[in-house]
C-alpha positions in Angstrom: 204.7 110.3 139.5 200.9 110.2 139.9 200.7 113.5 141.7 197.3 114.7 142.9 197.4 118.5 142.3 195.4 121.2 144.2 195.3 125.0 143.9 194.2 127.4 146.7 194.0 131.1 147.3 194.4 132.7 150.7 191.7 135.2 151.6 193.0 138.5 153.0 196.5 137.1 153.1 198.2 140.4 154.1 196.1 140.8 157.2 197.5 137.7 159.0 201.2 138.6 159.5 203.0 140.6 162.1 204.9 143.8 161.2 208.4 143.9 162.6 209.2 147.5 161.4 207.8 150.6 163.2 204.7 151.8 161.2 202.2 154.3 162.4 198.8 155.3 161.0 196.1 157.9 161.8 193.2 156.7 163.9 190.5 155.5 161.4 187.0 156.8 161.6 185.0 154.9 164.2 188.1 153.7 166.0 189.3 157.0 167.5 190.3 156.7 171.1 188.3 159.4 173.0 191.0 159.6 175.7 193.7 160.2 173.1 192.2 161.6 169.9 195.4 163.3 168.7 197.6 160.2 168.9 198.3 157.7 166.2 198.2 153.9 166.1 201.3 151.7 165.9 200.6 148.9 163.3 201.1 145.4 164.8 199.5 143.4 162.0 200.1 143.9 158.3 197.7 145.9 156.2 197.0 146.0 152.4 199.0 148.8 150.9 202.0 148.6 153.1 205.3 147.8 151.4 206.2 145.5 154.3 203.0 143.4 153.9 204.1 140.8 151.2 207.4 140.0 153.0 205.8 139.8 156.4 203.1 137.5 155.0 205.7 135.2 153.4 207.7 135.0 156.6 204.6 134.1 158.6 203.5 131.5 156.1 207.0 130.0 155.8 207.3 129.7 159.6 204.0 127.9 159.8 204.8 125.5 157.0 208.2 124.6 158.5 206.7 124.2 161.9 204.4 121.6 160.4 207.1 119.4 158.8 207.9 121.0 155.5 211.4 122.1 154.4 212.2 125.2 152.3 213.8 124.6 148.9 217.4 125.5 148.7 217.3 127.0 145.1 213.7 128.2 145.1 212.8 129.6 148.5 209.1 129.7 147.7 209.0 125.9 147.2 208.4 123.7 150.3 208.9 120.0 150.5 207.7 117.2 152.8 208.8 113.6 152.6 207.1 110.7 154.3 208.9 107.4 153.6 208.6 106.9 149.8 206.0 109.7 149.3 206.7 113.3 148.7 204.6 116.5 148.9 205.4 119.8 147.2 204.0 123.2 148.1 204.7 126.2 145.7 203.8 129.6 147.1 203.3 132.8 145.0 202.1 135.5 147.4 198.5 134.4 148.2 198.3 131.7 145.5 199.4 128.2 146.5 199.6 125.1 144.4 200.4 121.8 146.1 200.5 118.1 145.2 201.7 114.8 146.5 202.2 111.2 145.5 199.9 110.3 148.3 196.4 111.9 148.3 196.0 111.7 152.1 198.9 114.2 152.5 197.1 116.7 150.4 193.8 116.2 152.3 195.6 116.7 155.6 197.2 119.9 154.2 194.0 121.5 152.9 191.6 120.6 155.9 188.9 119.5 153.4 187.4 116.1 153.3 185.9 114.8 150.0 183.7 111.8 150.5 181.4 109.9 148.1 178.3 111.6 149.5 179.6 115.2 149.7 182.3 117.6 150.8 183.1 118.6 154.4 185.0 121.7 155.2 186.3 122.1 158.8 188.9 124.3 160.6 189.2 122.1 163.7 193.0 122.3 163.6 192.8 126.0 163.7 190.4 125.8 166.6 192.9 123.8 168.5 195.6 126.3 167.6 193.7 129.4 168.9 192.6 127.6 172.1 196.3 126.8 172.8 197.4 130.3 171.8 195.1 132.0 174.3 195.6 129.4 177.0 192.0 128.0 176.9 192.8 124.3 176.7 191.8 123.7 180.3 188.7 126.0 180.6 185.2 124.7 181.3 183.0 124.4 178.2 179.8 126.2 177.2 176.9 124.9 175.2 176.1 128.2 173.4 178.4 130.9 172.1 176.6 133.8 173.8 174.1 134.3 176.6 170.7 134.9 175.1 169.3 136.8 178.1 172.3 139.1 178.7 172.8 141.5 175.8 176.2 143.3 175.4 176.2 147.0 176.3 178.9 149.7 176.3 179.5 149.3 180.0 181.3 152.6 180.3 181.9 152.1 184.1 183.3 148.6 183.6 186.9 147.6 184.1 189.3 148.2 181.2 191.1 145.2 179.6 194.1 144.8 177.3 192.9 146.2 174.0 195.6 144.3 172.0 194.7 140.9 173.4 191.0 141.6 172.9 191.5 142.6 169.2 193.8 139.6 168.7 191.1 137.3 170.0 188.4 138.9 167.8 190.6 138.7 164.7 191.3 135.0 165.3 187.5 134.3 165.7 186.6 136.4 162.5 188.9 134.1 160.5 187.1 131.1 161.9 183.6 132.3 160.9 184.4 131.2 157.3 183.4 127.7 158.3 181.5 128.3 161.5 178.3 130.3 161.0 177.2 129.3 164.5 179.6 131.9 166.0 179.1 134.7 163.5 176.5 136.6 165.5 178.4 136.4 168.8 181.7 137.4 167.2 180.3 140.4 165.4 178.5 141.5 168.6 181.8 141.4 170.5 183.7 143.1 167.6 181.7 146.3 168.1 183.6 147.0 171.3 187.2 146.9 170.1 187.9 150.5 170.8 187.5 150.4 174.6 186.7 146.8 175.6 185.6 146.2 179.1 185.8 143.1 181.3 182.2 142.2 180.4 183.1 142.2 176.7 186.1 140.0 177.3 184.0 137.6 179.3 181.7 137.3 176.3 184.6 136.6 174.0 185.9 134.0 176.4 182.5 132.3 176.3 182.9 131.9 172.5 186.1 130.1 173.1 184.5 127.9 175.8 181.8 127.0 173.2 184.5 126.2 170.6 186.1 123.9 173.2 182.7 122.2 173.6 182.2 121.9 169.8 185.7 122.0 168.1 184.9 119.9 165.0 181.9 121.5 163.5 182.1 122.4 159.8 180.2 122.9 156.6 178.7 119.9 154.9 177.8 120.1 151.2 175.8 117.0 150.2 176.6 115.5 146.8 172.9 115.2 145.8 172.0 118.9 146.4 170.8 120.7 143.3 172.2 124.1 142.3 169.0 126.0 142.8 169.7 128.6 145.5 167.0 129.9 147.9 167.2 132.2 150.9 165.0 133.6 153.7 165.4 136.6 155.9 164.2 137.2 159.5 164.2 140.7 160.9 162.8 142.7 163.9 162.1 146.3 164.8 164.4 148.2 167.2 166.0 145.0 168.4 169.5 146.3 168.9 169.9 147.2 172.6 172.6 149.9 171.9 171.1 152.1 169.2 167.5 150.6 168.9 168.1 149.8 165.2 166.4 146.9 163.5 168.3 143.7 163.3 168.2 141.0 160.7 169.2 137.4 160.4 169.6 135.3 157.3 170.1 131.7 156.3 170.8 130.3 152.9 169.1 127.3 151.4 170.6 125.2 148.6 167.9 123.5 146.6 165.3 123.7 149.3 167.8 122.1 151.7 169.6 123.9 154.5 173.3 123.9 154.1 174.1 122.2 157.4 177.2 122.2 159.6 177.9 119.0 161.3 180.4 117.2 163.4 182.5 114.7 161.3 185.2 112.6 162.9 
């Protein structure tokens, strides 16, 4: 039938689904709540090693696929089908491995969020950006031109107002997934992630600024030019005692591909 076939693997698949059963774990090193050191954590999201993780992941993925127009197979429940007039798309799921194909290539391109053009490949998660902006009710917020304030470093702020730790961690987790195609928010997200144990209002405001920046630039992605050679180069920039919390040295790196910076651009 002239199918165009693709195969993909989902990174950290078991970390994205919600656990319905009651599962408790000891507080891991570095995340011990000083106010309640003898208590345990209730697991909300799946973890690798849990028996419930594969089923929870499949239920989460199935719900997402069916919400986006695919129907589950009657005989094979891991097969999902989407029809559009005379064209058909099939998605076969095996845990975190997915193979999909269609009689119409545009349906595959829409599914994978990857644009292949004659002069290169563009990878973007703009649909995911729209989803998390809607999830955390940030569709009507004012925008920001940078993901973090350069002249206002984040500190522990022990006297600050406490915020909902579950919402804070959920926002951080959503942003961490986005860093795969958005290196421009990597530093800001990692800086905010350091305060997941006892987040304060100042830390939440910093996270909200990242979302405001995403609303300002929702369609950025990674652009890989076709004529770039395979020679890989890199440089590293570092300082001495630049971290405001512990006075450790900080570093920043950026990869070059064939003497050309791998750029992230806005493609419509």
